[in-house]
C-alpha positions as CSV (number, residue, x, y, z in Angstrom):
1,M,-62.6,-9.2,23.2
2,P,-58.9,-9.4,23.9
3,Q,-56.7,-11.7,21.8
4,I,-54.3,-14.0,23.5
5,K,-51.5,-16.3,22.4
6,A,-52.3,-20.0,22.3
7,T,-49.4,-20.6,24.7
8,D,-51.1,-18.4,27.4
9,I,-54.2,-20.5,27.6
10,K,-54.9,-22.0,31.0
11,S,-57.7,-24.3,32.3
12,G,-60.7,-22.4,33.5
13,M,-60.7,-19.8,30.6
14,H,-63.7,-19.3,28.4
15,I,-62.2,-18.9,25.0
16,K,-63.1,-18.7,21.3
17,V,-60.8,-20.5,18.9
18,F,-60.8,-19.4,15.3
19,Q,-59.6,-22.2,13.0
20,R,-59.3,-22.3,9.2
21,I,-61.2,-25.1,7.6
22,K,-60.8,-26.2,4.0
23,E,-63.8,-27.7,2.3
24,G,-63.0,-28.7,-1.3
25,E,-61.6,-25.6,-2.9
26,K,-63.1,-23.1,-0.5
27,E,-61.6,-22.1,2.8
28,R,-63.3,-20.5,5.7
29,V,-62.8,-19.6,9.4
30,Q,-64.8,-21.5,12.0
31,A,-65.1,-20.3,15.6
32,Y,-65.3,-22.8,18.5
33,E,-66.3,-21.3,21.8
34,G,-66.2,-23.1,25.2
35,L,-64.4,-23.7,28.4
36,C,-60.8,-24.9,28.4
37,I,-60.9,-27.9,30.8
38,T,-57.4,-29.3,30.3
39,R,-54.0,-28.2,29.1
40,R,-51.2,-30.7,28.6
41,G,-47.6,-30.7,27.3
42,G,-46.5,-27.3,28.5
43,N,-45.2,-25.2,25.6
44,N,-43.8,-28.2,23.7
45,V,-44.6,-28.9,20.1
46,D,-47.1,-31.6,21.0
47,A,-48.9,-29.5,23.6
48,T,-52.8,-29.6,23.5
49,I,-55.8,-28.0,25.1
50,T,-59.3,-29.5,25.5
51,V,-62.2,-27.1,24.9
52,R,-65.7,-28.1,26.0
53,K,-68.9,-26.5,24.8
54,K,-72.6,-27.2,24.9
55,S,-74.2,-27.9,21.5
56,G,-78.0,-28.3,21.9
57,N,-78.4,-30.7,24.8
58,V,-75.1,-32.5,24.2
59,F,-71.7,-31.4,25.4
60,V,-68.9,-31.6,22.9
61,E,-65.1,-31.7,23.6
62,K,-62.5,-30.8,21.0
63,I,-58.7,-31.2,21.4
64,F,-56.6,-28.5,19.8
65,P,-52.9,-28.8,19.4
66,I,-51.6,-25.4,20.5
67,H,-49.1,-24.9,17.7
68,L,-51.6,-25.9,15.0
69,P,-50.9,-23.8,11.9
70,T,-54.6,-23.6,11.0
71,I,-55.5,-21.7,14.2
72,E,-56.0,-18.1,13.2
73,K,-56.5,-16.5,16.6
74,V,-57.7,-17.2,20.2
75,E,-60.0,-14.7,22.0
76,L,-60.5,-14.6,25.7
77,I,-64.1,-14.2,26.7
78,K,-63.8,-14.6,30.5
79,T,-61.8,-16.4,33.1
80,V,-63.2,-18.6,35.9
81,P,-61.2,-18.9,39.1
82,T,-60.1,-22.6,39.5
83,R,-58.3,-24.6,42.1
84,R,-57.4,-27.5,39.8
85,K,-55.2,-27.9,36.8
86,K,-57.6,-30.2,35.0
87,L,-61.3,-29.5,35.3
88,T,-62.5,-33.0,34.5
89,F,-65.2,-32.8,37.2
90,V,-67.4,-30.7,34.9
91,R,-68.0,-33.8,32.9
92,N,-70.0,-35.2,35.8
93,K,-73.7,-35.0,34.8
94,N,-74.7,-34.0,38.4
95,Y,-72.3,-31.0,38.4
96,K,-74.3,-27.8,38.9
97,P,-72.1,-24.8,39.9
98,K,-74.9,-22.2,40.0
99,K,-76.8,-24.1,42.6
100,K,-73.8,-24.4,44.9
101,A,-73.0,-20.7,44.5
102,T,-76.5,-19.6,45.4
103,M,-76.6,-22.0,48.4
104,V,-73.3,-20.5,49.7
105,T,-74.6,-16.9,49.3
106,E,-77.9,-17.7,50.9
107,F,-76.1,-19.3,53.9
108,V,-73.9,-16.2,54.3
109,A,-76.9,-13.9,54.0
110,T,-78.8,-15.7,56.6
111,K,-75.8,-15.9,58.9
112,T,-75.2,-12.2,58.7
113,K,-78.9,-11.4,59.4
114,S,-78.9,-13.6,62.5
115,S,-75.7,-12.0,63.8
116,E,-77.3,-8.5,63.3
117,E,-80.4,-9.6,65.2
118,T,-78.4,-10.8,68.2
119,A,-76.3,-7.6,68.2
120,A,-79.5,-5.4,68.3
């Protein structure tokens, strides 16, 4: 997976953030994988990103400051095309993107079949 800079993160990216965590005297690296739904602050010192993931049946959001010294690296998993800067609509419990996408493809498929039948 390609590594990217924390300043290059945009909303709509599925990312994996590796963060150093200190527990007592031990230190380990924890990965947090999810969809980046917001980015605020530009490239300023106080800029943050909000990453949303599903843990069991519950969605969890975590806010990371971009310039946090404990962030080891950020890996890009995939990008999702978006029309919005902030994807807060994914918080809606009725939001189902797969259902909408299949409906659109079925509509296009039926439309092309009917146009082929009329042409023949």
